[in-house]
N, C-alpha and C positions, 0 to 999 in steps of 0.2 A: 172971437167971432163964433156965434152959435151955429147950429146945423142949418137952419133956414137961410141965414146970411151966406154961409158957404155954398149952399145949393144954388142960391140966386146968382152969386158971383160966378160960380162955375158955369151955370147955364148961359149967363150973359157973355162970358168969355168964349165959350164954345160956339154960340150963335154968331158972334162977331168974327171969329176965325173962319167959320164955315162960310159966311157971307163973303169975306175977303178972298178966300181960296176959290169960291165959285166964280167970282168976278175974274180971277186970274185964268181959270179954266176956260171961260167964255172968250177971253182975250186970245188965249193960245188957240182955241178952236177956230177962231176966225181965219187963221192961216191954213187950216186943214179943210175948211168947208168946201172949197172947190173940188178937192180930191174925193171927199166923202159923198158928194152928190153924183159922182161919175162911176160908171161901170159896176154898179151894184154895191159899191162901198157904202158904209154907214157910220155915223158918228153921233153918240149920245153923251151929253155932259150934264152933270147935276150936282147938287149939294144939299145938305140937311144936317140932321143930328142923329147920333146913335146912343144907345143906352146899354151899359154892360157893367160887369164887376171890374174892380181895379186890377184883378188878376184872377185866373181860374181858381176857384175855391175861396176867394177872399170874401169879406163881409161888408165891403164899402162899395157904394154905387158910384159910377162915373159916367158923365155925359161927355161925349166926344164929337167933334165935327165928323160928318160922313160925306165923303167926296166920291164922285162917280165920273169916270171917263171910260168909254167903251167904243173903241175905233176898230171896225172890222173891214178888211179889204175882201174883194170878191175872190182873190186867189187863196184866202185862208189865213193870211197874216192878221194878227190882232195886237192891240195895245189896250190893256184893261187894268183899271185900278184894283180890281178884285183878283184877276187871274195872272197878271203880269204881261210880259211881252213874249209872244209865241206864235204858234201856227196850229190850225185845226182844220179838219175836213169831215164831211159827212158822207157816209156810205150807206144809203138807204136809211134804215132805222138806227144805224150805229154812227156815233160821233166820237172822234178821237182828237186829242189835243196834247200839245207839249209846250211848256212856257217856262220862262225864268222870272221868278218873283223875289220878294223880300220878306223876311220874318224879322219883326222888330225886337224880338227877345223880351227881356223883363228887367226892370230896375229894382234895387233893394231900397228905394226911397219912393216918395209919392210921385216923383217925376213930373212930366209935363202932362197937359191935357190929352196929348196924342198917344202917350206910351202906357204900357202896363207896368204896374209896380205898386209898392206900399211901404210905408215906414215900418210896418210890422215885420217886414222881411230884412230889416237892417242887420247886416252881418252875414247874410246869405251870399252876398256878392251879386253883381249884375250878370245876367245871361245876355251876352253880346248878340246883336242882330247880325244877319248875314243873308247871302243869296240862297234861294231855294229853287230846285227844279220841280215843277208841277206837271205831273202826267195824269191825264184824265180820260175816261171812257164813259160814254152814256149810251144806253139802248132804250129806244121807245118800244115798250111792250104793247101798249095800246095807244090810241090817238091822244089821250090825256094822261097816260101813265108812263113814267120812265124810271129806270134804275141807273145808278152811276157808281163808279169806283174811282178813287183818286189817290195818288201818292204824292206826298210832300217830302222831298229828299234834300237834306242839307248839303249845299255845295261848299259853302264856307262856314266856319264855326261849327264843325261837325259834332262837337260835343252836345249840341242841341238835339241831335238824333233826328229820327224820321217818324212821320205819322201817315196812317193809311185810313181812308174813309170809304164807307159804303152808304149810299143815300137812296131814298125813294121820293119821287115827286108825283103828286096826284092833282090834276086839275079838278076844281070843284065847280067853277062858274066861268063861262066865257061868253061875253057879249061884245058888241062894237065898242063899248066904252069901258067895260070892266073885265078884269080877270082875277080870279081868286084861286090860289094854289095851296095845298097842304104838303109840307116837306118833313122828312125825318132823316136823321143822320146818326151813324155810330162811328166813333173814332178809336183806332188802335194805335197805341204808342209803343215804339221799341224801347229796349232797356235804357239807352242813352237819353231818349226824350223823357221817359218817366223819371229818371234820376235827376235830370236837369231841372224839371219843373215841379216835381213833387217829392224828390228825395232830399235827405239831409245827411251830409258827410260828417265825419268826426270833427273836422275843423269847423264846419258850419255850426255844429251842435255846441262846440265850445264858445263860439262867437255869439250865439243867439239864445241858447238855453233850450232850443227844440231838441226832442229826442232824435237819436240817430235812426235813420230810416233808409232802407234800400229797396225801393219798389221794383217789381219785376215787369217785364214787357206784358202788355195785355190791353184789354178794353179800357179805354180812358174815360170816355163820356158818351152819352146818348143825348140827342136833342130833337125837338120838334118845333115847327113854326108854321104860321099862316101868313101868306103874303098876298096883298091886295094891290093891284095896279089899276089906277083910274086914269083914263085918257081925257084930259081937259079939252084938247083939240087935236089936230093932226100932228102937232109938234110937241106940245106940252103935256106932261103926265106927272102924277105923284105916285110914289110906291111906298107902301107901309108894310113892315114886317114885324110881327110880334111872336116871340118864342120863349121856350124854357129849355135850360140845359141842366143835366144831372151828371155829376162825376160818379164814376163807378170804381169798384175794385180797390186797388192800391192807391189810386188817385184820390178817392173819397176818404180813405183811411190815413192819408198823409198828415203829419203834424202841422203842415202849412194850411190844410184845408179847414176853414171855419164853417162855411156853409156850402155843402156839395150841390145844392139845387138853387138856381137863381134865374131870374127873367132876363131876356134880351130884347132889344127892339131897335128899329131904325126907320126914319122917314126921310125921303129925298124928293126934291122937286127937280124934274129932268126935262131937257130939251133935246129933241131929235132933229138933226139937220137932214 
């Protein structure tokens, strides 16, 4: 099967999976609609497609289903496909949150449409997924400018290590129908995280032929993106995000890294109850 045929097949499968999962989300959301309409609660569900590399530093593109569920209660409790299950509150310009989420790890095979991995990593062994504690803080500096810090701490499978992020978000356009934002993020990985995702042990080197590599804790990547949200009506919206990520330092120099700079993107169609 040539590249074009594989791309068409992958896109078709991803689109089908996204459609089916979106239908399931809408079915489940029907049971939550009564609560989400009361007392300041809100519920947004959606689905679409995302575009990314098969693993950080890889050279193969992968189209995946992109699923969205964001349920917020007036008391601060939330259930989010992006953030996990947790609690958040706002204190003036400061927002704080704590949640329990999931990290899918990485496979040493091509894996499924939903997972990270590549046959080029054969012999590296799988990085098992596990629970992650997500702690976040955001401060609104100006009306359309905010800075954030986040910690992703491994709860299970601690060999995956921890990552810490600092981000900046700047609003560029805000109308009744459209909102455009510019975002930038820098990610710091601790020694365990860098070793798990970018390092090569002596055993892994013997299995794969990659040179032994022991990266240190440090800045792992920087990224930038532009996000556009368009309101079709009071309930329906479409959100598109296009960005670029660049691996830095020991992550960029890893024997596993083929292309340290690559594009990312996602489009979802969303419904707000």
